[in-house]
ROVEXPA-297279 format. One record per residue (C-alpha): residue in one letter; y, x, z. Coordinates in nm, 2 decimals. Example, Ala and Ser with C-alpha at 12.3 -4.5 7.8 and 13.67 -1.06 7.14 Angstrom:
- aa, north, east, up
- A, -0.45, 1.23, 0.78
- S, -0.11, 1.37, 0.71
//
This chain:
- aa, north, east, up
- X, -1.11, 0.63, -1.38
- X, -0.81, 0.42, -1.50
- X, -0.58, 0.20, -1.28
- X, -0.73, -0.11, -1.44
- X, -1.08, 0.01, -1.35
- X, -0.99, 0.09, -0.99
- X, -0.80, -0.24, -0.94
- X, -1.09, -0.43, -1.11
- X, -1.34, -0.25, -0.87
- X, -1.14, -0.38, -0.58
- X, -1.13, -0.73, -0.72
- X, -1.50, -0.75, -0.78
- X, -1.60, -0.60, -0.44
- X, -1.32, -0.58, -0.18
- X, -1.56, -0.51, 0.10
- X, -1.73, -0.22, -0.09
- X, -1.40, -0.08, -0.21
- X, -1.25, -0.05, 0.15
- X, -1.58, 0.08, 0.30
- X, -1.58, 0.35, 0.04
- X, -1.21, 0.43, 0.12
- X, -1.31, 0.45, 0.49
- X, -1.53, 0.75, 0.40
- X, -1.22, 0.96, 0.40
- X, -1.17, 0.91, 0.78
- X, -1.35, 1.07, 1.07
- X, -1.50, 0.79, 1.28
- X, -1.63, 0.79, 1.64
- X, -1.83, 0.48, 1.54
- X, -1.83, 0.40, 1.16
- X, -1.75, 0.04, 1.06
- X, -2.05, -0.16, 0.94
- X, -1.82, -0.41, 0.76
- X, -1.46, -0.40, 0.64
- X, -1.32, -0.75, 0.66
- X, -1.33, -0.97, 0.97
- X, -1.24, -1.33, 0.87
- X, -1.35, -1.50, 1.20
- X, -0.99, -1.61, 1.27
- X, -0.87, -1.67, 0.92
- X, -0.59, -1.69, 0.81
- X, -0.55, -1.42, 1.08
- X, -0.76, -1.15, 0.92
- X, -0.86, -0.81, 1.07
- X, -1.03, -0.50, 0.93
- X, -1.29, -0.25, 1.06
- X, -1.30, -0.43, 1.40
- X, -1.65, -0.30, 1.49
- X, -1.54, 0.07, 1.44
- X, -1.41, 0.32, 1.69
- X, -1.17, 0.59, 1.59
- X, -0.87, 0.80, 1.70
- X, -0.55, 0.84, 1.49
- X, -0.45, 1.18, 1.64
- X, -0.79, 1.33, 1.57
- X, -0.76, 1.23, 1.20
- X, -0.40, 1.35, 1.17
- X, -0.43, 1.68, 1.36
- X, -0.75, 1.80, 1.52
- X, -0.99, 1.76, 1.23
- X, -0.77, 1.99, 1.01
- X, -0.78, 2.27, 1.27
- X, -1.16, 2.23, 1.29
- X, -1.18, 2.25, 0.91
- X, -1.02, 2.59, 0.93
- X, -0.67, 2.51, 0.84
- X, -0.51, 2.57, 1.18
- X, -0.26, 2.82, 1.03
- X, -0.13, 2.58, 0.77
- X, 0.21, 2.44, 0.84
- X, 0.19, 2.08, 0.95
- X, 0.56, 2.02, 1.01
- X, 0.86, 2.19, 0.86
- X, 1.18, 2.10, 1.05
- X, 1.49, 2.16, 0.84
- X, 1.81, 2.07, 1.02
- X, 2.13, 2.15, 0.84
- X, 2.33, 1.97, 1.11
- X, 2.22, 2.23, 1.37
- X, 2.17, 2.52, 1.12
- X, 1.80, 2.56, 1.23
- X, 1.46, 2.57, 1.06
- X, 1.13, 2.57, 1.23
- X, 0.76, 2.56, 1.12
- X, 0.48, 2.42, 1.33
- X, 0.12, 2.49, 1.22
- X, -0.17, 2.25, 1.27
- X, -0.31, 2.46, 1.55
- X, 0.03, 2.47, 1.73
- X, 0.07, 2.09, 1.67
- X, -0.27, 2.02, 1.82
- X, -0.18, 2.22, 2.13
- X, 0.17, 2.07, 2.17
- X, 0.04, 1.72, 2.13
- X, -0.26, 1.76, 2.36
- X, -0.03, 1.90, 2.63
- X, 0.22, 1.62, 2.60
- X, -0.06, 1.37, 2.60
- X, -0.20, 1.54, 2.91
- X, 0.13, 1.51, 3.09
- X, 0.16, 1.14, 3.00
- X, -0.20, 1.08, 3.11
- X, -0.13, 1.26, 3.45
- X, 0.16, 1.01, 3.50
- X, -0.07, 0.71, 3.44
- X, -0.04, 0.64, 3.07
- X, -0.36, 0.51, 2.93
- X, -0.51, 0.31, 2.64
- X, -0.31, -0.01, 2.57
- X, 0.00, 0.10, 2.75
- X, 0.33, 0.08, 2.56
- X, 0.57, 0.38, 2.52
- X, 0.91, 0.35, 2.36
- X, 1.03, 0.65, 2.17
- X, 1.40, 0.69, 2.11
- X, 1.46, 1.02, 1.93
- X, 1.64, 1.18, 1.64
- X, 1.48, 1.37, 1.35
- X, 1.31, 1.64, 1.55
- X, 0.94, 1.75, 1.55
- X, 0.92, 1.63, 1.91
- X, 0.95, 1.27, 1.78
- X, 0.63, 1.31, 1.58
- X, 0.46, 1.49, 1.87
- X, 0.55, 1.19, 2.10
- X, 0.40, 0.95, 1.85
- X, 0.08, 1.16, 1.81
- X, 0.05, 1.20, 2.19
- X, 0.05, 0.83, 2.23
- X, -0.21, 0.79, 1.96
- X, -0.42, 1.06, 2.12
- X, -0.44, 0.85, 2.44
- X, -0.47, 0.51, 2.27
- X, -0.12, 0.42, 2.40
- X, 0.09, 0.19, 2.17
- X, 0.42, 0.34, 2.07
- X, 0.73, 0.16, 1.96
- X, 0.98, 0.39, 1.80
- X, 1.34, 0.26, 1.82
- X, 1.59, 0.42, 1.58
- X, 1.79, 0.68, 1.77
- X, 2.14, 0.58, 1.85
- X, 2.06, 0.20, 1.84
- X, 2.30, 0.01, 2.06
- X, 2.20, -0.04, 2.43
- X, 2.16, -0.41, 2.39
- X, 1.91, -0.38, 2.10
- X, 1.72, -0.12, 2.29
- X, 1.71, -0.35, 2.60
- X, 1.58, -0.64, 2.40
- X, 1.29, -0.42, 2.27
- X, 1.22, -0.29, 2.62
- X, 1.18, -0.65, 2.74
- X, 0.96, -0.74, 2.45
- X, 0.71, -0.46, 2.46
- X, 0.74, -0.38, 2.83
- X, 0.69, 0.00, 2.81
- X, 0.54, 0.20, 3.10
- X, 0.74, 0.50, 2.98
- X, 1.03, 0.59, 2.75
- X, 1.05, 0.92, 2.57
- X, 1.40, 1.00, 2.45
- X, 1.63, 1.29, 2.35
- X, 1.96, 1.38, 2.51
- X, 2.14, 1.33, 2.19
- X, 2.14, 1.29, 1.81
- X, 2.35, 1.50, 1.58
- X, 2.56, 1.37, 1.29
- X, 2.76, 1.60, 1.06
- X, 3.09, 1.52, 1.24
- X, 2.98, 1.42, 1.59
- X, 2.72, 1.42, 1.87
- X, 2.55, 1.08, 1.93
- X, 2.50, 1.04, 2.31
- X, 2.15, 0.89, 2.35
- X, 2.12, 0.92, 2.72
- X, 2.41, 0.69, 2.82
- X, 2.27, 0.43, 2.57
- X, 1.93, 0.46, 2.72
- X, 2.07, 0.42, 3.08
- X, 2.27, 0.12, 2.98
- X, 1.97, -0.04, 2.81
- X, 1.75, 0.01, 3.11
- X, 2.02, -0.14, 3.33
- X, 2.04, -0.45, 3.10
- X, 1.66, -0.49, 3.06
- X, 1.47, -0.71, 3.30
- X, 1.16, -0.48, 3.26
- X, 1.20, -0.13, 3.40
- X, 0.99, 0.16, 3.28
- X, 0.80, 0.37, 3.54
- X, 0.96, 0.69, 3.41
- X, 1.15, 0.85, 3.12
- X, 1.09, 1.18, 2.96
- X, 1.41, 1.34, 2.82
- X, 1.40, 1.61, 2.55
- X, 1.72, 1.81, 2.63
- X, 1.89, 1.94, 2.32
- X, 2.12, 2.24, 2.35
- X, 2.40, 2.05, 2.18
- X, 2.42, 1.82, 2.48
- X, 2.22, 1.84, 2.81
- X, 2.20, 1.49, 2.96
- X, 2.23, 1.41, 3.33
- X, 1.89, 1.30, 3.46
- X, 1.84, 1.00, 3.69
- X, 1.65, 1.13, 4.00
- X, 1.31, 0.97, 4.06
- X, 1.30, 0.82, 3.71
- X, 1.38, 1.09, 3.45
- X, 1.20, 1.41, 3.39
- X, 1.29, 1.69, 3.14
- X, 1.05, 1.74, 2.85
- X, 0.94, 2.09, 2.93
- X, 0.92, 2.05, 3.31
- X, 0.71, 1.73, 3.25
- X, 0.45, 1.93, 3.07
- X, 0.44, 2.24, 3.29
- X, 0.09, 2.33, 3.41
- X, -0.08, 2.01, 3.29
- X, -0.44, 1.97, 3.16
- X, -0.44, 1.90, 2.78
- X, -0.58, 1.56, 2.70
- X, -0.87, 1.49, 2.46
- X, -0.86, 1.21, 2.20
- X, -0.95, 0.87, 2.33
- X, -1.15, 0.65, 2.09
- X, -1.01, 0.30, 2.03
- X, -1.14, -0.01, 1.85
- X, -1.06, -0.05, 1.49
- X, -0.82, -0.34, 1.55
- X, -0.64, -0.17, 1.85
- X, -0.26, -0.16, 1.78
- X, -0.15, 0.19, 1.68
- X, 0.22, 0.09, 1.72
- X, 0.48, -0.18, 1.73
- X, 0.78, -0.15, 1.50
- X, 1.06, -0.40, 1.52
- X, 1.21, -0.50, 1.19
- X, 1.57, -0.40, 1.14
- X, 1.85, -0.66, 1.16
- X, 1.67, -0.88, 1.41
- X, 1.89, -1.11, 1.62
- X, 1.78, -1.28, 1.94
- X, 1.40, -1.24, 1.98
- X, 1.29, -0.93, 1.79
- X, 1.01, -0.93, 1.54
- X, 0.75, -0.67, 1.65
- X, 0.53, -0.58, 1.35
- X, 0.19, -0.47, 1.48
- X, 0.00, -0.19, 1.30
- X, -0.38, -0.19, 1.35
- X, -0.54, 0.16, 1.40
- X, -0.83, 0.17, 1.16
- X, -0.68, -0.01, 0.86
- X, -0.37, 0.21, 0.90
- X, -0.58, 0.53, 0.88
- X, -0.78, 0.41, 0.58
- X, -0.49, 0.27, 0.38
- X, -0.25, 0.56, 0.43
- X, -0.52, 0.82, 0.35
- X, -0.60, 0.64, 0.03
- X, -0.23, 0.61, -0.08
- X, -0.16, 0.98, -0.03
- X, -0.39, 1.07, -0.31
- X, -0.39, 0.76, -0.52
- X, -0.01, 0.69, -0.53
- X, 0.15, 1.02, -0.43
- X, -0.11, 1.25, -0.58
- X, -0.10, 1.48, -0.27
- X, -0.38, 1.64, -0.07
- X, -0.45, 1.91, 0.18
- X, -0.20, 2.19, 0.17
- X, 0.06, 2.01, -0.05
- X, 0.41, 1.97, 0.08
- X, 0.53, 1.61, 0.11
- X, 0.88, 1.50, 0.20
- X, 1.00, 1.15, 0.28
- X, 1.38, 1.16, 0.34
- X, 1.39, 0.88, 0.59
- X, 1.39, 0.85, 0.97
- X, 1.11, 0.81, 1.22
- X, 1.28, 0.49, 1.33
- X, 1.19, 0.31, 1.01
- X, 0.85, 0.23, 0.86
- X, 0.88, 0.50, 0.59
- X, 0.91, 0.75, 0.88
- X, 0.60, 0.62, 1.05
- X, 0.39, 0.60, 0.73
- X, 0.51, 0.90, 0.53
- X, 0.69, 1.14, 0.76
- X, 0.44, 1.13, 1.05
- X, 0.11, 0.97, 0.98
- X, 0.03, 0.96, 0.60
- X, 0.09, 1.33, 0.52
- X, -0.08, 1.46, 0.83
- X, -0.39, 1.23, 0.79
- X, -0.42, 1.38, 0.44
- X, -0.37, 1.74, 0.56
- X, -0.04, 1.79, 0.39
- X, 0.27, 1.97, 0.52
- X, 0.54, 1.71, 0.61
- X, 0.91, 1.79, 0.61
- X, 1.13, 1.65, 0.89
- X, 1.49, 1.67, 0.77
- X, 1.78, 1.63, 1.00
- X, 2.07, 1.59, 0.76
- X, 2.23, 1.38, 0.49
- X, 2.20, 1.35, 0.11
- X, 2.57, 1.46, 0.09
- X, 2.79, 1.64, 0.33
- X, 2.53, 1.87, 0.48
- X, 2.68, 2.07, 0.31
- X, 2.71, 1.89, -0.03
- X, 2.53, 1.68, -0.29
- X, 2.28, 1.97, -0.36
- X, 2.12, 1.94, -0.01
- X, 1.81, 1.76, -0.12
- X, 1.74, 2.00, -0.41
- X, 1.77, 2.30, -0.17
- X, 1.51, 2.15, 0.06
- X, 1.27, 2.08, -0.23
- X, 1.30, 2.43, -0.37
- X, 1.30, 2.61, -0.04
- X, 0.99, 2.44, 0.10
- X, 0.81, 2.39, -0.23
- X, 0.79, 2.01, -0.21
- X, 0.54, 1.84, -0.44
- X, 0.62, 1.47, -0.39
- X, 0.96, 1.35, -0.27
- X, 1.04, 1.00, -0.14
- X, 1.38, 0.86, -0.07
- X, 1.59, 0.54, -0.10
- X, 1.80, 0.46, -0.40
- X, 2.11, 0.45, -0.18
- X, 2.07, 0.82, -0.11
- X, 2.05, 0.90, -0.48
- X, 2.35, 0.68, -0.55
- X, 2.55, 0.88, -0.29
- X, 2.44, 1.20, -0.46
- X, 2.52, 1.06, -0.81
- X, 2.86, 0.95, -0.69
- X, 2.95, 1.30, -0.57
- X, 2.78, 1.47, -0.87
- X, 2.79, 1.22, -1.16
- X, 2.71, 1.49, -1.42
- X, 2.42, 1.65, -1.22
- X, 2.59, 1.99, -1.22
- X, 2.44, 2.07, -0.87
- X, 2.08, 1.99, -0.97
- X, 1.88, 2.32, -1.02
- X, 1.54, 2.35, -1.19
- X, 1.28, 2.20, -0.95
- X, 0.96, 2.38, -1.04
- X, 0.73, 2.25, -0.77
- X, 0.84, 1.88, -0.78
- X, 0.59, 1.66, -0.96
- X, 0.76, 1.32, -0.90
- X, 1.04, 1.13, -0.72
- X, 0.95, 0.81, -0.54
- X, 1.21, 0.54, -0.46
- X, 1.17, 0.25, -0.22
- X, 1.36, 0.05, 0.04
- X, 1.57, -0.16, -0.20
- X, 1.59, -0.23, -0.57
- X, 1.64, 0.08, -0.77
- X, 1.90, 0.00, -1.04
- X, 1.83, 0.14, -1.39
- X, 2.14, 0.35, -1.39
- X, 2.03, 0.55, -1.09
- X, 1.68, 0.59, -1.23
- X, 1.83, 0.72, -1.56
- X, 2.05, 0.97, -1.38
- X, 1.75, 1.10, -1.18
- X, 1.52, 1.12, -1.49
- X, 1.79, 1.30, -1.68
- X, 1.87, 1.56, -1.42
- X, 1.55, 1.61, -1.22
- X, 1.33, 1.61, -1.53
- X, 1.03, 1.45, -1.34
- X, 0.88, 1.10, -1.33
- X, 1.09, 0.87, -1.12
- X, 0.86, 0.62, -0.96
- X, 1.00, 0.30, -0.81
- X, 0.76, 0.13, -0.57
- X, 0.79, -0.17, -0.35
- X, 0.67, -0.24, 0.00
- X, 0.78, -0.37, 0.34
- X, 0.78, -0.29, 0.71
- X, 0.52, -0.55, 0.74
- X, 0.28, -0.40, 0.49
- X, 0.33, -0.03, 0.59
- X, 0.27, 0.10, 0.24
- X, 0.32, 0.01, -0.13
- X, 0.24, -0.34, -0.25
- X, 0.33, -0.23, -0.61
- X, 0.35, 0.12, -0.74
- X, 0.27, 0.35, -1.03
- X, -0.03, 0.53, -0.90
- X, 0.01, 0.89, -1.02
- X, -0.31, 1.00, -0.85
- X, -0.51, 0.75, -1.05
- X, -0.32, 0.72, -1.38
- X, 0.05, 0.77, -1.48
- X, 0.12, 0.43, -1.62
- X, 0.41, 0.37, -1.86
- X, 0.73, 0.34, -1.67
- X, 0.93, 0.02, -1.71
- X, 1.27, 0.08, -1.56
- X, 1.36, -0.20, -1.32
- X, 1.00, -0.26, -1.22
- X, 0.80, -0.10, -0.94
- X, 0.51, -0.12, -1.18
- X, 0.18, -0.30, -1.08
- X, 0.01, -0.43, -0.77
- X, -0.21, -0.18, -0.58
- X, -0.57, -0.26, -0.48
- X, -0.58, -0.50, -0.19
- X, -0.27, -0.69, -0.31
- X, -0.32, -1.00, -0.52
- X, 0.05, -1.07, -0.61
- X, 0.15, -1.41, -0.73
- X, 0.49, -1.56, -0.83
- X, 0.52, -1.92, -0.70
- X, 0.76, -2.21, -0.75
- X, 0.90, -2.40, -0.45
- X, 0.59, -2.62, -0.44
- X, 0.36, -2.31, -0.42
- X, 0.23, -2.33, -0.77
- X, 0.20, -2.01, -0.99
- X, 0.46, -1.98, -1.26
- X, 0.43, -1.84, -1.61
- X, 0.51, -1.48, -1.69
- X, 0.88, -1.40, -1.70
- X, 0.97, -1.69, -1.47
- X, 1.17, -1.62, -1.15
- X, 1.00, -1.74, -0.84
- X, 0.90, -1.65, -0.48
- X, 0.67, -1.35, -0.46
- X, 0.36, -1.42, -0.24
- X, 0.04, -1.23, -0.18
- X, -0.29, -1.41, -0.17
- X, -0.47, -1.37, 0.16
- X, -0.63, -1.17, 0.30
- X, -0.38, -0.88, 0.30
- X, -0.54, -0.54, 0.28
- X, -0.62, -0.30, 0.57
- X, -0.32, -0.15, 0.76
- X, -0.09, -0.45, 0.70
- X, 0.03, -0.65, 0.99
- X, -0.23, -0.88, 1.15
- X, 0.03, -1.05, 1.37
- X, 0.36, -1.00, 1.55
- X, 0.36, -0.86, 1.90
- X, 0.31, -1.15, 2.15
- X, 0.44, -1.39, 1.88
- X, 0.15, -1.54, 1.69
- X, 0.32, -1.87, 1.62
- X, 0.62, -1.69, 1.49
- X, 0.40, -1.48, 1.27
- X, 0.25, -1.79, 1.12
- X, 0.59, -1.96, 1.08
- X, 0.75, -1.65, 0.92
- X, 0.48, -1.55, 0.68
- X, 0.19, -1.80, 0.64
- X, 0.31, -2.16, 0.67
- X, 0.53, -2.20, 0.37
- X, 0.27, -2.12, 0.11
- X, -0.08, -2.19, 0.27
- X, -0.33, -1.93, 0.17
- X, -0.06, -1.67, 0.10
- X, 0.16, -1.42, 0.27
- X, 0.52, -1.50, 0.19
- X, 0.71, -1.18, 0.12
- X, 1.06, -1.32, 0.13
- X, 1.13, -1.15, -0.21
- X, 1.20, -1.32, -0.54
- X, 1.11, -1.19, -0.88
- X, 0.88, -1.23, -1.17
- X, 0.58, -1.07, -1.35
- X, 0.60, -0.99, -1.72
- X, 0.33, -1.04, -1.98
- X, 0.18, -0.69, -1.91
- X, 0.14, -0.76, -1.54
- X, 0.44, -0.55, -1.43
- X, 0.62, -0.69, -1.13
- X, 1.00, -0.72, -1.10
- X, 1.17, -0.76, -0.76
- X, 1.51, -0.92, -0.83
- X, 1.64, -1.01, -0.48
- X, 1.55, -1.13, -0.14
- X, 1.47, -1.51, -0.17
- X, 1.80, -1.59, -0.01
- X, 1.98, -1.36, -0.27
- X, 1.88, -1.60, -0.55
- X, 2.20, -1.80, -0.60
- X, 2.23, -2.15, -0.74
- X, 2.52, -2.17, -0.99
- X, 2.57, -2.52, -1.12
- X, 2.19, -2.58, -1.10
- X, 2.09, -2.25, -1.25
- X, 1.89, -2.02, -1.03
- X, 2.03, -1.67, -1.09
- X, 1.94, -1.33, -0.95
- X, 2.22, -1.13, -0.79
- X, 2.00, -0.82, -0.86
- X, 2.01, -0.88, -1.23
- X, 2.39, -0.89, -1.22
- X, 2.40, -0.57, -1.01
- X, 2.19, -0.40, -1.27
- X, 2.45, -0.48, -1.53
- X, 2.74, -0.37, -1.31
- X, 2.57, -0.04, -1.22
- X, 2.55, 0.05, -1.59
- X, 2.93, 0.07, -1.61
- X, 3.03, 0.44, -1.64
- X, 3.28, 0.42, -1.36
- X, 3.06, 0.23, -1.11
- X, 2.87, 0.44, -0.86
- X, 2.73, 0.16, -0.65
- X, 2.77, -0.22, -0.64
- X, 2.66, -0.54, -0.47
- X, 2.68, -0.91, -0.58
- X, 2.68, -1.20, -0.34
- X, 2.70, -1.58, -0.39
- X, 3.00, -1.74, -0.22
- X, 3.04, -2.11, -0.16
- X, 3.20, -2.30, -0.45
- X, 3.29, -2.67, -0.42
- X, 3.23, -2.75, -0.79
- X, 2.92, -2.53, -0.87
- X, 2.76, -2.48, -0.53
- X, 2.78, -2.10, -0.55
- X, 2.98, -1.85, -0.75
- X, 2.89, -1.48, -0.78
- X, 3.13, -1.21, -0.65
- X, 3.09, -0.84, -0.72
- X, 3.18, -0.54, -0.50
- X, 3.23, -0.22, -0.69
- X, 3.23, 0.14, -0.55
- X, 3.36, 0.38, -0.82
- X, 3.25, 0.74, -0.90
- X, 3.45, 1.02, -0.74
- X, 3.70, 1.14, -0.99
- X, 3.74, 0.80, -1.15
- X, 4.12, 0.74, -1.15
- X, 4.13, 0.44, -1.38
- X, 4.33, 0.13, -1.26
- X, 4.10, -0.10, -1.06
- X, 4.19, -0.42, -1.25
- X, 4.08, -0.25, -1.58
- X, 3.74, -0.16, -1.44
- X, 3.70, -0.51, -1.29
- X, 3.79, -0.67, -1.62
- X, 3.53, -0.46, -1.81
- X, 3.27, -0.54, -1.55
- X, 3.33, -0.91, -1.58
- X, 3.29, -0.88, -1.96
- X, 2.98, -0.67, -1.93
- X, 2.80, -0.94, -1.72
- X, 2.92, -1.21, -1.97
- X, 2.79, -1.01, -2.26
- X, 2.45, -0.92, -2.10
- X, 2.36, -1.22, -1.89
- X, 2.59, -1.48, -2.05
- X, 2.85, -1.74, -1.94
- X, 2.58, -1.91, -1.74
- X, 2.62, -1.64, -1.47
- X, 2.98, -1.76, -1.41
- X, 3.07, -1.40, -1.31
- X, 3.45, -1.40, -1.30
- X, 3.54, -1.21, -0.98
- X, 3.49, -0.85, -0.86
- X, 3.68, -0.63, -0.62
- X, 3.68, -0.25, -0.59
- X, 3.60, -0.12, -0.24
- X, 3.55, 0.23, -0.11
- X, 3.21, 0.17, 0.04
- X, 2.95, -0.10, 0.11
- X, 2.84, -0.21, 0.45
- X, 2.48, -0.10, 0.51
- X, 2.21, -0.07, 0.78
- X, 2.12, 0.28, 0.89
- X, 1.82, 0.26, 0.67
- X, 2.04, 0.20, 0.36
- X, 2.01, -0.17, 0.30
- X, 2.33, -0.35, 0.19
- X, 2.43, -0.62, 0.44
- X, 2.47, -0.90, 0.18
- X, 2.40, -1.18, 0.42
- X, 2.69, -1.07, 0.65
- X, 2.92, -1.03, 0.35
- X, 2.84, -1.39, 0.24
- X, 2.93, -1.53, 0.59
- X, 3.26, -1.34, 0.60
- X, 3.35, -1.46, 0.25
- X, 3.26, -1.82, 0.33
- X, 3.46, -1.81, 0.66
- X, 3.14, -1.87, 0.87
- X, 3.08, -1.73, 1.21
- X, 2.89, -1.40, 1.20
- X, 2.76, -1.14, 1.44
- X, 2.80, -0.77, 1.41
- X, 2.45, -0.65, 1.28
- X, 2.28, -0.42, 1.53
- X, 2.17, -0.19, 1.25
- X, 2.50, -0.14, 1.08
- X, 2.58, 0.22, 0.99
- X, 2.96, 0.19, 1.04
- X, 3.12, -0.13, 1.17
- X, 3.46, -0.04, 1.04
- X, 3.35, -0.10, 0.69
- X, 3.34, -0.48, 0.75
- X, 3.71, -0.47, 0.83
- X, 3.77, -0.32, 0.48
- X, 3.54, -0.58, 0.32
- X, 3.72, -0.86, 0.50
- X, 4.06, -0.74, 0.37
- X, 3.92, -0.71, 0.02
- X, 3.79, -1.07, 0.04
- X, 4.12, -1.20, 0.18
- X, 4.30, -1.04, -0.12
- X, 4.09, -1.28, -0.33
- X, 4.17, -1.58, -0.11
- X, 3.84, -1.57, 0.07
- X, 3.73, -1.50, 0.43
- X, 3.96, -1.76, 0.57
- X, 3.77, -1.86, 0.89
//
């Protein structure tokens, strides 16, 4: 069946489509209907069903006779260790941890914060919560104490599961002091904390509150799976970059199971026994959907990688993992590929990759130059796809498990079933093909997407539903071409207005990235008294490029003029060593704009390295900007 037929099937009968997809899940009580519109525009799915996520991700595969199959491969170049956990071992480990949590009073509906690095125990903690019907909230390991405290107060966890430390290539990240400080700051106090002690740093436990991971589980009765209602929250995930009150995205259990199971075959073309690797972190939505839940629900082997794209030990790290573990589908962020390309611009470190069927990119716009590099050297399809923390899986993709559609570089291809994607003008009216506008999705959103924000229904409506009634507002800007392919050009606030012309900073970045010396770039709009806004480029050069910076800048300015035109008013760029990013790889353009315009700004909680902003400030001051 073709993509057009599958999408058409969903359009004609959404209810039937999702009930058929629900056939891939083991139910305690099967759903009799898919959509519940009783509280529209707050839609829910499979609300009359009962199900357990952990059963579907672990136990059923053991019962099906695949207990000896690897469930998790932990590959940790930062510690020099590798470890395989089979499905049978995973079931026993998760049931034991769940039993220990149950013995300490954790039950259905209780919240548990998980604050851990990229170790299998992080997945076990998530699955143990799911086994009991407890609602987990994973906080990226190493997050600042204040940000952790804010999340503790918002979701009021009964327990916190943490590691003693995280490990970076050049340092140990001390998690326990951050956890202690966060609990001190928080108004809400957890009943207890479980600490996974790593040999690289054994943390001091707080008597009466903290218990060590192994001691906690000693001699307990393993716990069975607890059925929950279809709309029971599986987890809360706070969106990165929040300030003040955090935005807790709620993930409903049944829709999450049905949707992720469907995507593993339809989008990633993976099934039972295949090795799937998402090079992300459990603290982000990709880690939830495609390190932990998606691959395990589908019976795949998932890779948990504790390392970097470069530096552990070099720019060939990813290719080693793919070949060593026979990875079939690989998912990473464009920023990781750009880091590899910057260190290895000619692809000399890329070996043949016989098991790899495709590379998937998401998390930010994939610039054409990076895609060309990957296509040339990896010799597999490079699939850009687009989704959000709020949706939990791809809104638009090239569904290799259904049909390999023609690739259009710069486009994440076409909407997936469940997503009726529209491009709207400021008044909420659909625009013609090729016209830039706000991207919105006609309600209802499909199963597994957010039904609300945790304890913040009004904020959910205000953030996503009120601007365009009848639609979910994505916050992204772009257009659809005549063939129905979607192009994501920028966040809505990254569309700049230059002398009345609405221009996409993403389109300018595409042009700059095509320059032979440019490894990575960003464009922001800075305040301009005459024209409202004026674009400014930041350029990171390839390693080995020793050309004078003013020459490269001059060529880049000309390139934008030639390819976009004088209307872009692109006259300024500056060479910097690196760009400020969140730990998930997103460039902090909003912060850069505030610095450039001399406005007050706050250090983003999710920033990877705060020192970079000093370098950016100095670069802006050299241009006469950033004068606060």
